[in-house]
A tleap script that builds the chain and sets N, CA, C and O, in Angstrom:
source leaprc.protein.ff14SB
mol = sequence {
  NMET ASN TYR GLY LYS ALA LEU ARG ILE ALA
  ARG ALA ILE ALA GLY LEU GLN GLN LYS GLU
  LEU ALA GLU LYS ALA GLY LEU ASN ALA SER
  HIE VAL SER LEU ILE GLU LYS GLY ALA ARG
  ASN PRO SER LEU GLY ALA ILE LYS LYS LEU
  SER ASP ALA LEU GLU ILE PRO GLU SER LEU
  PHE THR MET LEU ALA ALA GLU ALA GLY ASP
  LEU ARG GLY ILE LYS GLU ALA GLU PHE ASP
  GLY ILE GLY ARG TYR LEU ALA ARG PHE LEU
  VAL GLN TYR ASP SER THR ALA LYS SER THR
  LYS GLU ARG ALA THR ILE ARG LYS GLN ALA
  ARG SER CALA
}
set mol.1.N position { 16.457 -0.564 -39.170 }
set mol.1.CA position { 15.592 -0.235 -38.315 }
set mol.1.C position { 14.604 -0.971 -37.737 }
set mol.1.O position { 13.817 -1.501 -38.522 }
set mol.2.N position { 14.413 -1.168 -36.415 }
set mol.2.CA position { 13.516 -2.113 -35.899 }
set mol.2.C position { 11.986 -1.297 -35.410 }
set mol.2.O position { 11.915 -1.085 -34.200 }
set mol.3.N position { 11.312 -1.038 -35.883 }
set mol.3.CA position { 10.076 -0.275 -35.591 }
set mol.3.C position { 9.253 -1.075 -34.741 }
set mol.3.O position { 8.552 -0.507 -33.904 }
set mol.4.N position { 9.245 -2.415 -34.851 }
set mol.4.CA position { 8.681 -2.979 -33.650 }
set mol.4.C position { 9.121 -3.083 -32.549 }
set mol.4.O position { 8.271 -3.290 -31.682 }
set mol.5.N position { 10.483 -2.998 -32.122 }
set mol.5.CA position { 11.119 -2.687 -31.223 }
set mol.5.C position { 10.382 -1.260 -30.524 }
set mol.5.O position { 9.844 -1.134 -29.424 }
set mol.6.N position { 10.575 -0.330 -31.548 }
set mol.6.CA position { 10.307 0.920 -30.875 }
set mol.6.C position { 8.840 1.035 -30.584 }
set mol.6.O position { 8.428 1.666 -29.611 }
set mol.7.N position { 8.129 0.478 -31.355 }
set mol.7.CA position { 6.496 0.536 -30.850 }
set mol.7.C position { 6.210 0.050 -29.563 }
set mol.7.O position { 5.417 0.732 -28.914 }
set mol.8.N position { 6.786 -1.240 -28.891 }
set mol.8.CA position { 6.671 -1.748 -28.022 }
set mol.8.C position { 7.192 -0.954 -27.043 }
set mol.8.O position { 6.473 -0.861 -26.048 }
set mol.9.N position { 8.262 -0.331 -27.017 }
set mol.9.CA position { 9.149 0.475 -25.877 }
set mol.9.C position { 8.031 1.269 -25.676 }
set mol.9.O position { 7.236 1.124 -24.747 }
set mol.10.N position { 7.948 2.415 -26.863 }
set mol.10.CA position { 7.111 3.732 -26.600 }
set mol.10.C position { 5.722 3.396 -26.109 }
set mol.10.O position { 5.294 4.187 -25.268 }
set mol.11.N position { 4.814 2.266 -26.491 }
set mol.11.CA position { 3.553 2.031 -26.234 }
set mol.11.C position { 3.422 1.487 -24.734 }
set mol.11.O position { 2.400 1.651 -24.067 }
set mol.12.N position { 4.535 0.838 -24.285 }
set mol.12.CA position { 4.679 0.369 -22.664 }
set mol.12.C position { 5.062 1.540 -21.877 }
set mol.12.O position { 4.689 1.576 -20.704 }
set mol.13.N position { 5.744 2.490 -22.348 }
set mol.13.CA position { 6.033 3.786 -21.582 }
set mol.13.C position { 4.811 4.381 -21.512 }
set mol.13.O position { 4.421 4.622 -20.370 }
set mol.14.N position { 3.982 4.734 -22.562 }
set mol.14.CA position { 2.694 5.200 -22.429 }
set mol.14.C position { 1.502 4.658 -21.887 }
set mol.14.O position { 0.391 5.169 -21.741 }
set mol.15.N position { 1.963 3.459 -21.597 }
set mol.15.CA position { 0.646 2.524 -21.074 }
set mol.15.C position { -0.690 2.377 -21.806 }
set mol.15.O position { -1.835 2.523 -21.377 }
set mol.16.N position { -0.224 2.034 -23.078 }
set mol.16.CA position { -1.378 1.900 -23.948 }
set mol.16.C position { -1.416 0.236 -24.574 }
set mol.16.O position { -0.432 -0.467 -24.806 }
set mol.17.N position { -2.710 -0.085 -24.738 }
set mol.17.CA position { -2.784 -1.476 -25.220 }
set mol.17.C position { -2.735 -1.075 -26.552 }
set mol.17.O position { -3.063 0.065 -26.881 }
set mol.18.N position { -2.168 -2.326 -27.735 }
set mol.18.CA position { -2.301 -2.085 -28.723 }
set mol.18.C position { -3.467 -1.571 -29.450 }
set mol.18.O position { -3.378 -0.763 -30.374 }
set mol.19.N position { -4.581 -2.074 -28.997 }
set mol.19.CA position { -5.973 -1.440 -29.544 }
set mol.19.C position { -6.410 -0.089 -29.376 }
set mol.19.O position { -7.117 0.562 -30.145 }
set mol.20.N position { -5.855 0.300 -28.163 }
set mol.20.CA position { -6.049 1.605 -27.604 }
set mol.20.C position { -5.251 2.811 -28.582 }
set mol.20.O position { -5.738 3.844 -29.041 }
set mol.21.N position { -3.975 2.324 -28.704 }
set mol.21.CA position { -2.858 2.860 -29.482 }
set mol.21.C position { -3.475 2.812 -31.110 }
set mol.21.O position { -3.584 3.898 -31.680 }
set mol.22.N position { -3.773 1.874 -31.661 }
set mol.22.CA position { -4.545 1.841 -32.944 }
set mol.22.C position { -5.577 2.784 -33.034 }
set mol.22.O position { -5.523 3.684 -33.873 }
set mol.23.N position { -6.584 2.656 -32.192 }
set mol.23.CA position { -7.728 3.638 -32.402 }
set mol.23.C position { -7.218 5.051 -32.239 }
set mol.23.O position { -7.616 5.935 -32.998 }
set mol.24.N position { -6.333 5.298 -31.254 }
set mol.24.CA position { -5.832 6.854 -31.228 }
set mol.24.C position { -5.137 7.420 -32.495 }
set mol.24.O position { -5.311 8.533 -32.991 }
set mol.25.N position { -4.314 6.425 -32.916 }
set mol.25.CA position { -3.567 6.653 -34.313 }
set mol.25.C position { -4.503 6.539 -35.559 }
set mol.25.O position { -4.081 6.878 -36.665 }
set mol.26.N position { -5.684 6.095 -35.397 }
set mol.26.CA position { -6.410 6.191 -36.559 }
set mol.26.C position { -5.933 4.762 -37.488 }
set mol.26.O position { -5.936 4.878 -38.714 }
set mol.27.N position { -5.550 3.500 -36.902 }
set mol.27.CA position { -4.998 2.636 -37.814 }
set mol.27.C position { -5.493 1.490 -37.093 }
set mol.27.O position { -5.784 1.488 -35.896 }
set mol.28.N position { -5.581 0.390 -37.990 }
set mol.28.CA position { -6.082 -0.881 -37.898 }
set mol.28.C position { -5.274 -1.588 -36.665 }
set mol.28.O position { -4.049 -1.503 -36.574 }
set mol.29.N position { -5.973 -2.197 -35.857 }
set mol.29.CA position { -5.212 -2.791 -34.484 }
set mol.29.C position { -4.230 -3.963 -35.065 }
set mol.29.O position { -3.088 -4.114 -34.633 }
set mol.30.N position { -4.788 -4.755 -36.069 }
set mol.30.CA position { -3.593 -5.517 -36.823 }
set mol.30.C position { -2.692 -4.886 -37.367 }
set mol.30.O position { -1.567 -5.380 -37.293 }
set mol.31.N position { -2.793 -4.123 -37.795 }
set mol.31.CA position { -1.635 -3.548 -38.514 }
set mol.31.C position { -0.515 -2.993 -37.560 }
set mol.31.O position { 0.678 -2.900 -37.847 }
set mol.32.N position { -1.181 -2.600 -36.238 }
set mol.32.CA position { -0.314 -2.237 -35.236 }
set mol.32.C position { 0.369 -3.416 -34.773 }
set mol.32.O position { 1.566 -3.367 -34.490 }
set mol.33.N position { -0.327 -4.505 -34.673 }
set mol.33.CA position { 0.187 -5.891 -33.994 }
set mol.33.C position { 1.388 -6.340 -35.084 }
set mol.33.O position { 2.413 -6.866 -34.649 }
set mol.34.N position { 1.243 -6.151 -36.238 }
set mol.34.CA position { 2.147 -6.649 -37.307 }
set mol.34.C position { 3.151 -5.823 -37.376 }
set mol.34.O position { 4.199 -6.316 -37.792 }
set mol.35.N position { 3.157 -4.670 -37.086 }
set mol.35.CA position { 4.366 -3.864 -37.002 }
set mol.35.C position { 5.245 -4.221 -35.708 }
set mol.35.O position { 6.446 -4.439 -35.869 }
set mol.36.N position { 4.648 -4.287 -34.369 }
set mol.36.CA position { 5.245 -4.761 -33.432 }
set mol.36.C position { 6.054 -6.349 -33.559 }
set mol.36.O position { 7.155 -6.679 -33.119 }
set mol.37.N position { 5.256 -6.983 -34.171 }
set mol.37.CA position { 5.995 -8.386 -34.599 }
set mol.37.C position { 7.158 -8.353 -35.351 }
set mol.37.O position { 8.064 -9.150 -35.109 }
set mol.38.N position { 7.262 -7.361 -36.415 }
set mol.38.CA position { 8.245 -6.921 -37.238 }
set mol.38.C position { 7.936 -7.507 -38.463 }
set mol.38.O position { 8.774 -7.578 -39.362 }
set mol.39.N position { 6.558 -8.023 -38.595 }
set mol.39.CA position { 6.034 -8.631 -39.944 }
set mol.39.C position { 5.832 -7.462 -41.018 }
set mol.39.O position { 5.851 -7.686 -42.228 }
set mol.40.N position { 5.650 -6.274 -40.498 }
set mol.40.CA position { 5.334 -5.218 -41.401 }
set mol.40.C position { 6.414 -4.089 -40.990 }
set mol.40.O position { 6.874 -4.152 -39.850 }
set mol.41.N position { 6.865 -3.007 -41.899 }
set mol.41.CA position { 7.465 -1.820 -41.599 }
set mol.41.C position { 6.478 -1.015 -41.856 }
set mol.41.O position { 5.699 -1.209 -42.789 }
set mol.42.N position { 6.386 0.279 -40.806 }
set mol.42.CA position { 5.352 1.234 -41.267 }
set mol.42.C position { 5.887 2.018 -42.098 }
set mol.42.O position { 7.103 2.087 -42.282 }
set mol.43.N position { 4.926 2.773 -42.759 }
set mol.43.CA position { 4.974 3.637 -43.762 }
set mol.43.C position { 5.223 4.921 -43.053 }
set mol.43.O position { 5.044 5.073 -41.845 }
set mol.44.N position { 5.697 5.948 -43.974 }
set mol.44.CA position { 6.141 7.321 -43.287 }
set mol.44.C position { 4.589 8.038 -42.602 }
set mol.44.O position { 4.628 8.776 -41.618 }
set mol.45.N position { 3.490 7.731 -43.197 }
set mol.45.CA position { 2.433 8.133 -42.767 }
set mol.45.C position { 1.994 7.320 -41.499 }
set mol.45.O position { 1.559 7.975 -40.552 }
set mol.46.N position { 2.057 6.128 -41.404 }
set mol.46.CA position { 1.983 5.359 -40.398 }
set mol.46.C position { 2.809 5.730 -39.207 }
set mol.46.O position { 2.307 5.801 -38.085 }
set mol.47.N position { 4.130 5.977 -39.453 }
set mol.47.CA position { 5.137 6.422 -38.345 }
set mol.47.C position { 4.554 7.762 -37.589 }
set mol.47.O position { 4.486 7.918 -36.370 }
set mol.48.N position { 4.138 8.716 -38.637 }
set mol.48.CA position { 3.737 10.142 -38.270 }
set mol.48.C position { 2.530 9.938 -37.291 }
set mol.48.O position { 2.458 10.597 -36.253 }
set mol.49.N position { 1.482 8.912 -37.678 }
set mol.49.CA position { 0.389 8.955 -36.977 }
set mol.49.C position { 0.552 8.168 -35.439 }
set mol.49.O position { -0.116 8.503 -34.460 }
set mol.50.N position { 1.434 7.210 -35.431 }
set mol.50.CA position { 1.836 6.533 -34.120 }
set mol.50.C position { 2.730 7.567 -33.311 }
set mol.50.O position { 2.689 7.625 -32.082 }
set mol.51.N position { 3.517 8.355 -34.069 }
set mol.51.CA position { 4.192 9.563 -33.145 }
set mol.51.C position { 3.425 10.334 -32.536 }
set mol.51.O position { 3.714 10.685 -31.392 }
set mol.52.N position { 2.227 10.792 -33.183 }
set mol.52.CA position { 1.236 11.888 -32.600 }
set mol.52.C position { 0.339 11.029 -31.804 }
set mol.52.O position { -0.121 11.671 -30.860 }
set mol.53.N position { -0.035 9.929 -31.841 }
set mol.53.CA position { -0.892 9.152 -31.176 }
set mol.53.C position { 0.043 8.823 -29.588 }
set mol.53.O position { -0.545 8.845 -28.506 }
set mol.54.N position { 1.466 8.548 -29.701 }
set mol.54.CA position { 2.218 8.375 -28.378 }
set mol.54.C position { 2.787 9.733 -27.890 }
set mol.54.O position { 3.489 9.871 -26.888 }
set mol.55.N position { 2.318 10.888 -28.882 }
set mol.55.CA position { 2.843 12.233 -28.427 }
set mol.55.C position { 4.456 12.079 -28.007 }
set mol.55.O position { 4.942 12.187 -26.881 }
set mol.56.N position { 5.059 11.822 -29.144 }
set mol.56.CA position { 6.432 11.867 -29.368 }
set mol.56.C position { 6.701 12.333 -30.547 }
set mol.56.O position { 5.865 12.323 -31.450 }
set mol.57.N position { 8.094 12.874 -30.702 }
set mol.57.CA position { 8.443 13.326 -32.024 }
set mol.57.C position { 8.813 12.320 -32.848 }
set mol.57.O position { 9.526 11.444 -32.359 }
set mol.58.N position { 8.408 12.217 -34.296 }
set mol.58.CA position { 8.914 11.358 -35.159 }
set mol.58.C position { 10.375 10.845 -35.005 }
set mol.58.O position { 10.689 9.664 -35.158 }
set mol.59.N position { 11.329 11.952 -34.654 }
set mol.59.CA position { 12.746 11.741 -34.739 }
set mol.59.C position { 13.091 10.906 -33.413 }
set mol.59.O position { 14.135 10.255 -33.388 }
set mol.60.N position { 12.157 10.919 -32.226 }
set mol.60.CA position { 12.681 9.995 -31.137 }
set mol.60.C position { 12.081 8.830 -31.430 }
set mol.60.O position { 12.750 7.833 -31.153 }
set mol.61.N position { 10.660 8.590 -32.071 }
set mol.61.CA position { 10.394 7.109 -32.361 }
set mol.61.C position { 11.192 6.375 -33.450 }
set mol.61.O position { 11.251 5.147 -33.386 }
set mol.62.N position { 11.901 7.126 -34.588 }
set mol.62.CA position { 12.928 6.671 -35.373 }
set mol.62.C position { 14.267 5.926 -34.445 }
set mol.62.O position { 14.786 4.810 -34.468 }
set mol.63.N position { 14.495 7.167 -33.656 }
set mol.63.CA position { 15.627 6.798 -32.753 }
set mol.63.C position { 15.307 5.749 -32.035 }
set mol.63.O position { 16.155 4.866 -32.161 }
set mol.64.N position { 14.273 5.415 -31.199 }
set mol.64.CA position { 14.107 4.174 -30.882 }
set mol.64.C position { 14.332 2.930 -31.303 }
set mol.64.O position { 14.796 2.016 -30.620 }
set mol.65.N position { 13.862 2.865 -32.930 }
set mol.65.CA position { 14.068 2.014 -33.999 }
set mol.65.C position { 15.235 1.622 -34.208 }
set mol.65.O position { 15.490 0.493 -34.629 }
set mol.66.N position { 16.174 2.580 -33.916 }
set mol.66.CA position { 17.485 2.230 -34.651 }
set mol.66.C position { 18.270 1.067 -33.859 }
set mol.66.O position { 18.186 0.781 -32.664 }
set mol.67.N position { 19.031 0.499 -34.834 }
set mol.67.CA position { 19.996 -0.718 -34.221 }
set mol.67.C position { 21.441 -0.008 -34.274 }
set mol.67.O position { 21.597 1.152 -34.652 }
set mol.68.N position { 22.295 -0.711 -33.918 }
set mol.68.CA position { 23.687 -0.157 -33.726 }
set mol.68.C position { 24.296 0.380 -35.172 }
set mol.68.O position { 25.097 1.306 -35.303 }
set mol.69.N position { 23.699 -0.456 -36.258 }
set mol.69.CA position { 24.529 -0.158 -37.462 }
set mol.69.C position { 23.806 0.989 -38.031 }
set mol.69.O position { 24.395 1.420 -39.023 }
set mol.70.N position { 22.692 1.654 -37.732 }
set mol.70.CA position { 21.774 2.623 -38.054 }
set mol.70.C position { 22.576 4.007 -37.344 }
set mol.70.O position { 22.219 5.145 -37.648 }
set mol.71.N position { 23.465 3.801 -36.569 }
set mol.71.CA position { 23.723 5.043 -35.765 }
set mol.71.C position { 25.088 5.692 -36.005 }
set mol.71.O position { 25.552 6.612 -35.331 }
set mol.72.N position { 25.685 5.083 -37.074 }
set mol.72.CA position { 27.040 5.427 -37.720 }
set mol.72.C position { 26.576 6.908 -38.357 }
set mol.72.O position { 25.599 7.177 -39.055 }
set mol.73.N position { 27.518 7.658 -37.912 }
set mol.73.CA position { 27.424 8.996 -38.555 }
set mol.73.C position { 26.769 10.147 -37.824 }
set mol.73.O position { 26.967 11.335 -38.077 }
set mol.74.N position { 25.992 9.681 -36.920 }
set mol.74.CA position { 25.143 10.626 -35.762 }
set mol.74.C position { 26.013 11.221 -34.912 }
set mol.74.O position { 26.777 10.651 -34.133 }
set mol.75.N position { 25.835 12.723 -35.136 }
set mol.75.CA position { 26.648 13.727 -34.395 }
set mol.75.C position { 26.175 13.577 -32.985 }
set mol.75.O position { 25.112 13.017 -32.717 }
set mol.76.N position { 27.118 14.173 -31.932 }
set mol.76.CA position { 27.120 14.153 -30.671 }
set mol.76.C position { 25.846 15.021 -30.215 }
set mol.76.O position { 25.121 14.735 -29.263 }
set mol.77.N position { 25.740 15.834 -30.834 }
set mol.77.CA position { 24.670 16.936 -30.864 }
set mol.77.C position { 23.161 16.572 -30.875 }
set mol.77.O position { 22.275 16.992 -30.131 }
set mol.78.N position { 23.075 15.558 -32.048 }
set mol.78.CA position { 21.829 15.015 -32.608 }
set mol.78.C position { 21.512 14.159 -31.264 }
set mol.78.O position { 20.419 14.281 -30.711 }
set mol.79.N position { 22.562 13.245 -30.739 }
set mol.79.CA position { 22.242 12.482 -29.672 }
set mol.79.C position { 21.757 13.110 -28.484 }
set mol.79.O position { 20.864 12.575 -27.827 }
set mol.80.N position { 22.305 14.278 -28.128 }
set mol.80.CA position { 21.908 15.226 -27.041 }
set mol.80.C position { 20.453 15.526 -27.006 }
set mol.80.O position { 19.743 15.281 -26.031 }
set mol.81.N position { 19.980 16.147 -28.277 }
set mol.81.CA position { 18.734 16.383 -28.305 }
set mol.81.C position { 17.670 15.031 -28.424 }
set mol.81.O position { 16.592 15.067 -27.832 }
set mol.82.N position { 17.941 14.233 -28.974 }
set mol.82.CA position { 17.262 13.054 -28.832 }
set mol.82.C position { 16.926 12.616 -27.403 }
set mol.82.O position { 15.855 12.263 -26.909 }
set mol.83.N position { 18.387 12.766 -26.787 }
set mol.83.CA position { 18.189 12.420 -25.183 }
set mol.83.C position { 17.210 13.131 -24.537 }
set mol.83.O position { 16.418 12.520 -23.819 }
set mol.84.N position { 17.123 14.465 -24.687 }
set mol.84.CA position { 16.123 15.529 -24.181 }
set mol.84.C position { 14.789 14.844 -24.427 }
set mol.84.O position { 14.133 14.420 -23.476 }
set mol.85.N position { 14.341 14.718 -25.784 }
set mol.85.CA position { 13.220 14.183 -26.351 }
set mol.85.C position { 12.784 12.909 -25.356 }
set mol.85.O position { 11.754 12.790 -24.692 }
set mol.86.N position { 13.771 12.118 -25.464 }
set mol.86.CA position { 13.452 10.796 -24.592 }
set mol.86.C position { 13.230 11.049 -23.208 }
set mol.86.O position { 12.363 10.366 -22.661 }
set mol.87.N position { 13.907 11.983 -22.467 }
set mol.87.CA position { 13.407 12.372 -21.083 }
set mol.87.C position { 12.333 12.776 -20.965 }
set mol.87.O position { 11.686 12.444 -19.972 }
set mol.88.N position { 11.807 13.593 -21.897 }
set mol.88.CA position { 10.476 14.305 -21.710 }
set mol.88.C position { 9.609 13.398 -21.893 }
set mol.88.O position { 8.559 13.483 -21.255 }
set mol.89.N position { 9.795 12.387 -22.727 }
set mol.89.CA position { 8.779 11.580 -23.102 }
set mol.89.C position { 8.616 10.525 -21.937 }
set mol.89.O position { 7.513 10.005 -21.769 }
set mol.90.N position { 9.742 10.181 -21.089 }
set mol.90.CA position { 9.587 9.640 -19.995 }
set mol.90.C position { 8.951 10.033 -18.878 }
set mol.90.O position { 8.150 9.291 -18.308 }
set mol.91.N position { 9.269 11.339 -18.420 }
set mol.91.CA position { 8.456 12.253 -17.409 }
set mol.91.C position { 7.133 12.369 -17.864 }
set mol.91.O position { 6.259 12.277 -17.001 }
set mol.92.N position { 6.778 12.558 -19.079 }
set mol.92.CA position { 5.183 12.921 -19.441 }
set mol.92.C position { 4.804 11.619 -18.850 }
set mol.92.O position { 4.054 11.915 -17.920 }
set mol.93.N position { 4.946 10.152 -18.907 }
set mol.93.CA position { 4.315 9.438 -18.449 }
set mol.93.C position { 4.698 8.609 -16.922 }
set mol.93.O position { 4.464 7.441 -16.616 }
set mol.94.N position { 5.372 9.700 -16.125 }
set mol.94.CA position { 5.930 8.961 -14.997 }
set mol.94.C position { 5.113 8.947 -14.044 }
set mol.94.O position { 4.906 10.074 -13.594 }
set mol.95.N position { 4.405 7.901 -13.408 }
set mol.95.CA position { 3.446 7.647 -12.675 }
set mol.95.C position { 4.068 7.899 -11.294 }
set mol.95.O position { 3.220 8.098 -10.425 }
set mol.96.N position { 5.299 7.937 -10.896 }
set mol.96.CA position { 5.857 8.430 -9.795 }
set mol.96.C position { 5.719 9.638 -9.292 }
set mol.96.O position { 5.843 9.880 -8.091 }
set mol.97.N position { 5.404 10.638 -10.326 }
set mol.97.CA position { 5.426 12.175 -10.139 }
set mol.97.C position { 3.742 12.271 -9.715 }
set mol.97.O position { 2.762 12.121 -10.444 }
set mol.98.N position { 3.813 12.564 -8.327 }
set mol.98.CA position { 2.364 12.662 -7.995 }
set mol.98.C position { 1.568 14.022 -8.322 }
set mol.98.O position { 0.387 14.099 -8.659 }
set mol.99.N position { 2.427 15.013 -8.156 }
set mol.99.CA position { 1.284 15.944 -8.560 }
set mol.99.C position { 1.882 16.779 -9.997 }
set mol.99.O position { 2.839 16.446 -10.696 }
set mol.100.N position { 0.877 18.085 -10.177 }
set mol.100.CA position { 1.302 18.542 -11.382 }
set mol.100.C position { 2.495 19.398 -11.129 }
set mol.100.O position { 3.377 19.611 -11.962 }
set mol.101.N position { 2.465 19.767 -10.185 }
set mol.101.CA position { 3.820 20.777 -9.719 }
set mol.101.C position { 5.075 20.067 -9.970 }
set mol.101.O position { 6.030 20.539 -10.587 }
set mol.102.N position { 5.000 18.765 -9.390 }
set mol.102.CA position { 6.455 17.934 -9.363 }
set mol.102.C position { 6.499 17.537 -10.837 }
set mol.102.O position { 7.615 17.269 -11.282 }
set mol.103.N position { 5.441 17.459 -11.669 }
set mol.103.CA position { 5.690 16.795 -12.918 }
set mol.103.C position { 6.391 17.871 -13.956 }
set mol.103.O position { 7.170 17.613 -14.873 }
set mol.104.N position { 5.812 19.333 -13.481 }
set mol.104.CA position { 6.345 20.498 -14.281 }
set mol.104.C position { 7.887 20.656 -13.873 }
set mol.104.O position { 8.654 21.124 -14.715 }
set mol.105.N position { 8.356 20.294 -12.644 }
set mol.105.CA position { 9.698 20.607 -12.210 }
set mol.105.C position { 10.598 19.619 -12.910 }
set mol.105.O position { 11.679 19.852 -13.450 }
set mol.106.N position { 9.911 18.398 -12.795 }
set mol.106.CA position { 10.768 17.233 -13.738 }
set mol.106.C position { 11.080 17.640 -15.327 }
set mol.106.O position { 12.183 17.552 -15.867 }
set mol.107.N position { 10.056 18.025 -15.838 }
set mol.107.CA position { 9.996 18.520 -17.169 }
set mol.107.C position { 10.931 19.453 -17.294 }
set mol.107.O position { 11.715 19.362 -18.239 }
set mol.108.N position { 11.030 20.501 -16.396 }
set mol.108.CA position { 11.964 21.784 -16.506 }
set mol.108.C position { 13.313 20.830 -16.608 }
set mol.108.O position { 13.930 20.678 -17.662 }
set mol.109.N position { 13.615 20.316 -15.566 }
set mol.109.CA position { 14.887 19.768 -15.592 }
set mol.109.C position { 15.329 19.052 -16.679 }
set mol.109.O position { 16.493 19.058 -17.080 }
set mol.110.N position { 14.201 18.288 -17.276 }
set mol.110.CA position { 14.800 17.378 -18.498 }
set mol.110.C position { 14.936 18.527 -19.707 }
set mol.110.O position { 15.796 18.283 -20.554 }
set mol.111.N position { 14.301 19.535 -19.832 }
set mol.111.CA position { 14.800 20.501 -20.891 }
set mol.111.C position { 15.857 21.060 -20.864 }
set mol.111.O position { 16.435 21.390 -21.900 }
set mol.112.N position { 16.398 21.314 -19.496 }
set mol.112.CA position { 17.499 21.955 -19.154 }
set mol.112.C position { 18.898 21.006 -19.194 }
set mol.112.O position { 20.037 21.427 -18.992 }
set mol.113.N position { 18.528 19.676 -19.495 }
set mol.113.CA position { 19.481 18.712 -19.415 }
set mol.113.C position { 20.325 18.577 -20.715 }
set mol.113.O position { 21.225 17.740 -20.783 }
savepdb mol mol.pdb
quit
């Protein structure tokens, strides 16, 4: 699992700086930096705090951290569910969706995908 990669991806999508994410998650900014660099693995508590701050399910955060060898044995239905989570996350931060109505339509489409 590469939680540094997952954190960089999710933080970039959310448009947050490391310091902003750390404050939102109630973590030390240097701890967040070390996780992103791969120098530290987050605890289960830190994963929960980061996921909550990024407004994504812990399972999606973990999936973003997965590497090829970590995915063996995952069922197709699980991938489908994770794909829906990812679509909702991306839509949530989609800056091209200009109106609230347009964002709601995109979210509805992501849920039914």
